[in-house]
C-alpha positions as CSV (number, residue, x, y, z in Angstrom):
1,X,0.3,0.1,0.0
2,X,2.8,2.7,0.8
3,X,4.5,1.6,-2.8
4,X,1.4,2.6,-4.2
5,X,1.2,5.6,-2.9
6,X,4.6,7.2,-3.1
7,X,4.4,6.1,-6.7
8,X,1.3,8.1,-7.7
9,X,2.9,11.4,-5.6
10,X,6.1,10.7,-8.0
11,X,3.7,10.6,-11.1
12,X,1.5,13.5,-9.6
13,X,4.6,15.8,-9.2
14,X,5.9,14.8,-12.6
15,X,2.7,16.2,-14.1
16,X,3.0,19.4,-12.9
17,X,6.5,20.0,-13.4
18,X,5.1,18.7,-17.0
19,X,1.8,21.2,-16.9
20,X,4.0,24.1,-15.7
21,X,6.9,23.6,-18.3
22,X,4.1,23.3,-20.9
23,X,2.7,26.9,-19.9
24,X,5.8,28.7,-19.9
25,X,6.5,27.6,-23.5
26,X,3.0,28.4,-24.2
27,X,3.7,32.2,-22.7
28,X,7.0,32.8,-24.3
29,X,6.2,31.7,-27.4
30,X,3.1,33.9,-27.1
31,X,5.2,36.7,-26.2
32,X,7.3,36.1,-29.3
33,X,4.5,36.5,-31.1
34,X,3.5,39.5,-29.5
35,X,6.5,41.0,-30.1
36,X,7.0,40.2,-33.5
37,X,3.5,41.4,-34.1
38,X,4.2,44.2,-32.2
39,X,5.6,47.4,-34.4
40,X,9.1,49.4,-33.9
41,X,8.7,52.5,-31.7
42,X,11.9,53.7,-32.3
43,X,15.9,53.9,-32.4
44,X,18.6,54.3,-29.6
45,X,22.1,54.4,-30.3
46,X,24.8,53.7,-27.5
47,X,28.6,54.2,-27.9
48,X,31.0,51.9,-26.4
49,X,35.1,52.6,-25.8
50,X,36.6,55.8,-25.0
51,X,34.2,59.0,-24.5
52,X,36.6,61.6,-25.7
53,X,35.8,60.2,-29.4
54,X,33.6,62.5,-31.5
55,X,33.8,61.1,-34.9
56,X,30.2,59.6,-35.4
57,X,27.2,60.6,-33.2
58,X,23.3,58.7,-33.0
59,X,22.2,61.1,-35.5
60,X,24.8,59.8,-38.1
61,X,24.2,55.7,-36.9
62,X,20.4,56.6,-36.9
63,X,20.9,58.3,-40.4
64,X,22.9,55.0,-42.1
65,X,19.6,52.8,-41.7
66,X,16.7,55.4,-41.8
67,X,18.0,57.4,-45.3
68,X,16.6,54.3,-47.5
69,X,13.1,54.2,-46.5
70,X,13.0,50.3,-47.6
71,X,15.4,49.6,-45.0
72,X,13.8,52.2,-42.2
73,X,12.5,49.9,-39.2
74,X,10.6,52.3,-37.5
75,X,6.9,51.6,-37.5
76,X,7.5,48.2,-39.1
77,X,6.3,45.0,-37.6
78,X,9.5,43.3,-35.8
79,X,9.1,40.2,-37.0
80,X,9.5,41.7,-41.0
81,X,12.7,43.5,-39.6
82,X,16.2,41.7,-41.0
83,X,18.4,42.7,-38.0
84,X,21.5,41.2,-39.4
85,X,20.9,43.6,-43.0
86,X,20.7,46.6,-40.4
87,X,24.1,45.1,-38.5
88,X,26.2,45.1,-41.8
89,X,25.1,48.7,-43.1
90,X,26.2,49.9,-39.7
91,X,29.4,48.0,-39.9
92,X,29.9,49.5,-43.2
93,X,30.9,53.1,-41.6
94,X,35.0,53.4,-41.4
95,X,34.7,54.8,-38.0
96,X,32.8,51.9,-36.6
97,X,34.7,49.0,-35.4
98,X,31.3,46.7,-34.4
99,X,27.7,47.0,-34.0
100,X,25.0,44.9,-31.8
101,X,21.3,45.2,-32.9
102,X,18.7,43.8,-30.6
103,X,15.2,44.9,-29.9
104,X,14.3,45.6,-26.0
105,X,10.8,44.9,-24.3
106,X,9.7,48.6,-24.9
107,X,9.9,47.6,-28.6
108,X,13.0,50.0,-29.2
109,X,15.7,48.5,-31.8
110,X,19.2,49.0,-29.8
111,X,22.0,49.3,-31.8
112,X,25.5,49.4,-29.5
113,X,28.3,50.8,-31.5
114,X,32.3,50.2,-30.9
115,X,33.7,52.7,-32.7
116,X,37.4,52.5,-34.3
117,X,40.5,54.0,-32.4
118,X,42.9,56.2,-34.1
119,X,46.5,55.5,-32.9
120,X,48.1,57.8,-35.5
121,X,47.6,60.6,-38.1
122,X,49.8,60.4,-41.3
123,X,50.1,62.6,-43.9
124,X,51.4,61.8,-47.2
125,X,53.5,63.8,-49.9
126,X,50.7,64.8,-51.8
127,X,49.2,66.5,-48.5
128,X,46.1,63.7,-48.1
129,X,45.5,62.6,-44.6
130,X,44.0,59.7,-42.8
131,X,44.6,58.0,-39.6
132,X,45.6,54.3,-38.6
133,X,44.1,52.4,-35.9
134,X,45.6,50.0,-34.3
135,X,45.2,47.0,-36.8
136,X,46.7,49.6,-39.2
137,X,43.2,49.9,-41.1
138,X,42.9,53.3,-42.6
139,X,40.3,55.6,-41.1
140,X,38.7,59.1,-42.7
141,X,39.8,62.5,-41.0
142,X,36.5,64.0,-39.8
143,X,35.6,67.5,-40.1
144,X,34.1,67.7,-36.3
145,X,36.8,66.4,-34.5
146,X,40.8,65.5,-34.3
147,X,41.8,63.1,-32.5
148,X,45.2,64.0,-29.9
149,X,47.6,61.0,-31.6
150,X,51.2,61.6,-33.1
151,X,51.1,62.9,-36.3
152,X,53.3,61.2,-39.2
153,X,54.4,63.2,-42.6
154,X,56.0,62.3,-45.8
155,X,54.1,58.9,-46.3
156,X,55.4,58.2,-49.7
157,X,51.7,56.6,-51.2
158,X,48.4,57.2,-51.4
159,X,47.4,54.0,-52.7
160,X,44.7,51.8,-51.1
161,X,46.5,48.4,-51.7
162,X,50.2,49.0,-50.0
163,X,53.0,47.3,-51.6
164,X,55.7,45.2,-48.7
165,X,57.8,48.2,-48.2
166,X,54.8,50.4,-47.1
167,X,52.9,47.6,-45.1
168,X,55.9,47.5,-43.2
169,X,56.0,51.0,-42.5
170,X,52.2,51.3,-41.9
171,X,53.1,48.8,-39.0
172,X,55.6,50.8,-38.2
173,X,54.1,53.6,-37.3
174,X,50.8,52.2,-35.7
175,X,53.7,50.6,-33.2
176,X,55.6,53.8,-32.7
177,X,51.8,55.6,-32.6
178,X,51.0,53.2,-29.9
179,X,53.5,53.7,-27.9
180,X,53.7,57.4,-27.8
181,X,50.4,57.6,-26.9
182,X,50.1,55.0,-24.1
183,X,53.3,57.2,-22.4
184,X,52.4,60.5,-21.0
185,X,55.8,61.8,-21.4
186,X,56.9,60.9,-24.7
187,X,52.9,62.1,-25.5
188,X,53.7,65.6,-24.5
189,X,57.1,65.7,-25.8
190,X,56.6,64.2,-29.3
191,X,53.9,65.9,-31.5
192,X,55.3,65.2,-34.9
193,X,57.7,62.4,-36.4
194,X,58.9,63.1,-40.3
195,X,59.3,59.6,-42.2
196,X,62.4,60.2,-44.6
197,X,63.7,59.5,-48.1
198,X,65.1,55.9,-46.7
199,X,62.3,55.3,-44.4
200,X,63.1,56.0,-40.9
201,X,61.6,58.2,-39.1
202,X,63.0,61.5,-37.1
203,X,61.2,64.1,-34.4
204,X,61.6,67.6,-32.9
205,X,60.7,67.4,-29.5
206,X,59.1,70.1,-27.5
207,X,61.8,70.2,-25.0
208,X,65.0,71.1,-26.6
209,X,65.6,72.5,-30.8
210,X,67.4,69.2,-31.5
211,X,66.1,67.0,-34.6
212,X,66.4,63.4,-32.7
213,X,67.3,60.5,-35.6
214,X,65.3,57.6,-34.4
215,X,66.0,55.4,-36.9
216,X,63.8,52.8,-37.8
217,X,60.4,52.0,-36.2
218,X,62.0,49.1,-34.5
219,X,63.2,48.0,-30.7
220,X,61.0,51.7,-29.9
221,X,61.2,50.9,-25.9
222,X,65.2,50.4,-26.0
223,X,65.9,53.9,-27.8
224,X,63.2,55.7,-26.1
225,X,64.9,54.4,-22.9
226,X,68.4,55.3,-23.9
227,X,67.4,58.9,-25.3
228,X,65.9,59.3,-21.6
229,X,69.0,58.1,-19.7
230,X,70.9,60.5,-22.2
231,X,68.6,63.2,-21.4
232,X,69.0,62.9,-17.9
233,X,73.2,62.0,-17.6
234,X,73.9,63.9,-20.8
235,X,72.3,66.4,-21.2
236,X,72.0,67.5,-18.0
237,X,75.4,68.1,-17.6
238,X,76.6,69.6,-21.2
239,X,73.9,71.6,-22.1
240,X,70.9,71.6,-23.5
241,X,71.6,73.5,-26.4
242,X,75.4,72.2,-27.7
243,X,73.9,69.9,-30.4
244,X,71.6,70.3,-33.7
245,X,71.3,66.6,-34.4
246,X,71.0,63.2,-31.7
247,X,71.2,60.1,-33.4
248,X,69.7,57.6,-31.3
249,X,69.3,54.6,-34.1
250,X,72.6,52.6,-32.8
251,X,73.0,50.1,-29.9
252,X,74.0,51.3,-26.6
253,X,75.2,54.6,-28.0
254,X,74.2,58.3,-29.0
255,X,75.8,60.1,-31.8
256,X,75.5,64.1,-31.2
257,X,76.1,66.7,-33.9
258,X,77.2,70.1,-32.3
259,X,75.5,72.8,-33.7
260,X,78.2,74.3,-35.7
261,X,78.1,71.3,-38.1
262,X,81.2,68.8,-37.1
263,X,79.8,65.7,-36.6
264,X,81.7,63.5,-34.0
265,X,84.6,61.0,-34.5
266,X,83.6,58.6,-32.7
267,X,80.6,57.9,-30.5
268,X,81.6,57.7,-27.0
269,X,77.9,58.3,-24.9
270,X,76.9,55.0,-23.5
271,X,73.8,54.4,-21.7
272,X,75.1,51.8,-19.6
273,X,78.4,53.5,-18.4
274,X,77.9,57.1,-18.4
275,X,80.1,58.2,-16.0
276,X,82.1,61.6,-14.9
277,X,85.6,62.0,-15.3
278,X,87.9,61.7,-11.6
279,X,88.2,65.6,-10.4
280,X,91.7,65.0,-10.2
281,X,91.9,63.9,-14.4
282,X,93.2,66.7,-16.3
283,X,90.3,67.1,-19.0
284,X,91.4,66.7,-22.7
285,X,90.6,69.9,-24.1
286,X,93.3,71.2,-21.5
287,X,96.1,69.7,-23.6
288,X,94.8,71.0,-26.5
289,X,93.8,74.5,-25.6
290,X,97.3,74.6,-24.4
291,X,98.6,73.7,-27.5
292,X,96.7,76.1,-29.4
293,X,98.0,78.5,-27.4
294,X,101.6,78.0,-27.4
295,X,102.6,79.8,-30.9
296,X,101.8,82.9,-29.3
297,X,104.7,83.1,-26.9
298,X,106.9,82.9,-29.8
299,X,108.2,86.4,-30.7
300,X,108.6,87.4,-34.3
301,X,111.6,87.2,-35.9
302,X,111.9,91.1,-37.5
303,X,112.1,92.0,-33.6
304,X,115.6,90.4,-33.2
305,X,116.8,92.6,-36.2
306,X,115.5,95.6,-35.3
307,X,118.0,96.4,-32.6
308,X,121.6,94.9,-33.3
309,X,123.1,96.5,-30.5
310,X,121.6,94.3,-27.8
311,X,123.5,91.4,-27.0
312,X,122.2,88.2,-29.2
313,X,122.7,86.2,-26.5
314,X,119.6,86.3,-24.4
315,X,117.8,86.3,-27.9
316,X,119.2,82.9,-28.4
317,X,118.3,82.0,-24.8
318,X,115.0,82.6,-25.4
319,X,114.7,81.3,-28.7
320,X,116.0,78.2,-26.7
321,X,113.0,78.3,-23.8
322,X,110.8,78.6,-26.9
323,X,111.6,75.7,-28.4
324,X,112.1,73.8,-25.1
325,X,108.1,74.6,-24.8
326,X,107.7,73.9,-28.1
327,X,108.9,70.6,-27.3
328,X,108.1,69.5,-24.2
329,X,104.2,70.5,-25.3
330,X,104.4,68.2,-28.1
331,X,105.7,65.7,-25.7
332,X,102.5,66.4,-23.5
333,X,100.0,66.1,-26.8
334,X,101.7,63.2,-27.7
335,X,101.1,61.8,-24.4
336,X,97.6,62.7,-23.9
337,X,95.8,60.2,-26.2
338,X,97.8,57.4,-24.0
339,X,95.2,58.4,-21.4
340,X,92.5,56.3,-20.9
341,X,89.0,58.6,-22.3
342,X,85.8,59.2,-20.2
343,X,83.1,57.4,-21.9
344,X,80.6,60.2,-20.8
345,X,82.8,63.1,-23.2
346,X,81.8,63.8,-26.4
347,X,84.5,64.4,-29.0
348,X,83.7,66.9,-31.9
349,X,86.2,67.5,-34.5
350,X,89.0,69.1,-32.8
351,X,87.2,70.2,-29.3
352,X,85.9,68.4,-26.7
353,X,83.0,68.2,-24.5
354,X,84.0,67.2,-20.7
355,X,80.9,67.0,-18.6
356,X,83.4,66.6,-15.2
357,X,82.8,69.6,-13.3
358,X,85.8,71.6,-13.7
359,X,85.0,71.6,-17.6
360,X,82.7,74.0,-18.5
361,X,80.4,73.4,-21.7
362,X,81.6,74.6,-24.6
C-alpha cells in the first residue's frame, strides 16, 4: 500500500512539472508572437569605448539605416525587420569597429556601437591625410573632431593597396604611435614625426630644438629608454643647446652633432656606462687648448733684427726656451691620447666637451 502511494505521488509531481513547463513555453511563444506582431517604436544608439571620441554621433548611425525608406525599421512589424542586414549597414561606416542590434521589451531598436580608436595620423607627400587604428586600418579624417595622436608626415604613397615596403612602414607607424600614445611623457614630448626618404623616422621634441634621428621603427622601448637616460645623464651635464642632432638609432650609444655642424669622430656616449671624470683627472681639452696657445709666446724674427746693438745671447736663450716649451708641449700632446678617454666625454672634431665639474660646457 505504501509503495502504491509513493508511485502516485511521484507521478503527480512529474505531471505538475510538465504542466508548468508547458505553460511557460506557451507564454514564451505568445510573447514572441506578440513582440513580432508589434511595431518598432524608435531607435536608440549606445557607444562603447573611449568617451573622448566624437567622430560619429547618434544621428550619424540613425541616418545610416533611416535614409533608405525600404530599410527604415520605425513603424514596421518587428518580425519583418532584418536585423543582420541592419548590422551589416552600420558596420560599413569606417569609424565603426563593431555594431550589435537588438529589440528590447519596449519595442525599441537598440544599436550598440564600438568605435575605432586611432593611434596615429598620417600625411602623405601629396598632402592627403588619414588615421590609422591599432589594426593598421585606414580611417578617414573627420571634420567634426581631431584626435590627439602622434602625427607622421612624408608617407610615400596614397594607394589603398600597399606594397610590401609600405605595409612594413605602416606597421612601424602603428607601433610607434601606440607606444607614444600610451606614455604620457613621450606624448607630451613628441608631437610630429617625419618619415625620411629611406623610410626612417625623425622628430623634434618640444623640450629642446635638436633633431632626434630615431631610425627604423623597431626596438622602440629600447630607443626611448636610451634617449631618456641621455637626457638625464648627458644633456643635463653638457647643456641642452650644444647639439643640433641626436642619433639614437645605434645600439647602446647616442651620436650627437654640434650646432656648428661638426660631426663627432666617434660616438662615446654609452647608455650603460655614463660616468663622470675623476676630479683630479685633467680634461682632454686642456692639452689641446694649451697646444693651440703655444705659438703666441714666440716673438717675431724681425724684433731681433730691429735692435742690433743688444747682445744676441738673450735672444738665443729666449729662442731656446721657446723651442724647449714647444718640445715639451708636443710631448704632452703626444702623451695625452695614451690616457683612457672618459666614456661620458663627447669629442666633436678638434674640440672636446667634458662633463666633469671642472670643465665648462663649450
